[in-house]
N, C-alpha and C positions, 0 to 999 in steps of 0.2 A: 503493500499501500502505500510505503515510504517513497519507492522508486517512481511511482504516477505521480504521485504528487510534486517530487522534484521535478519529472518531466514536463509537467504543464505549467509547472513556475517559468522553467526555461525556455518553454515555448512564446509562452504570455510577452516574459520581456524580453525574447528577440524581435516580437512580433510587433512590440511598443517602440523600440529603439532601433529596429532599422530604418523607418521613414523619419528619424529626428537626427540631427546633427551631432549626434553621440556616437560614442563608439558600442557597437552592440556585443563586441568579441568582449570588450572588458567588464559591460555588465552580466554577463555569461559567467567569465573567470569570477566574480563577483558575488555572483546567487551561489555558484557551484560552488565556492569559499565559504560561505554561509553554513551551509548544509555541512559541513565538515569534512573531512579527508575519509574515504574510501580505498583503501590501496588495491583489496580486490577487486573494485570496478571500476577505477581509475579508467584505462582503457575502453570500456563500454562510455561512461559517459563522454570520454575525451571524441568518442567516434558519433556520439549523438549531438555534440555541440556541434561537430563541422557537417552535418546534415541538415542540422534545423537549418544553420546561414547557406547549406546549397540551397535548399527549397527555397528560402528567403530570395536570394538570389534570383533565381528560375521563375518565382513569381515577378518580380522587376522585369526580368526581360520578357516573360510573356506580357505585359502590358505596356511596354515599350517599344516591343517586337520593330512595328512598322516603323516608327520614328528611326530607330536607329539602322534597321534597312536603308529608310531613305539618306540617312547622313552616310551611310559607307559606302553609298553609289555616287552622290551627288557631291562628294567631296571633292569630285576630279570635275563638274560643271559647272558648282553653288559656290561663289566666297561663300556664304554666311555659314556654307556646312564646312570648306576649308577651314575657316575661321576657327571654329569650333573646336575641328579634330585637332589642330596646332596649336588650342590653349590648349586641351586634354592631354594633348603630350608635353606639352612644356609644364603643366601643372604636375604632371606625372615624375617628371627628370629627378627631382628630387629623393623622391622614393626609391628611383631605380638607380641612381648612385650609393 
C-alpha cells in the first residue's frame, strides 16, 4: 500500500511541476528523499522516475507535434522558424559545454 501511495504522489508531483518553470526532476528527488531510503527498492524507484518523466515528455510531444514538425521543416525557408531554432541552439550551448 505504501508503494502505491508513493507512486501516486510522485506522479502528481511530476504532473504539476512539468509545466511550471521549476525542476520536475529536483522535486521528484525531494519527494523520494522524504519517503526515506529503501535500498532494496531504489533501482525500481529510479526506473519509475525515469518512466514518468518519459511519459511527460511524450505528452508534450504529442501536444506540440504539429508545431514542432512545422518548425523543423520551416527552418530552411521561414525566417521566424530559423530564428527560433538558432535561439534554441544558443540556449542549449551552455548545457552542451
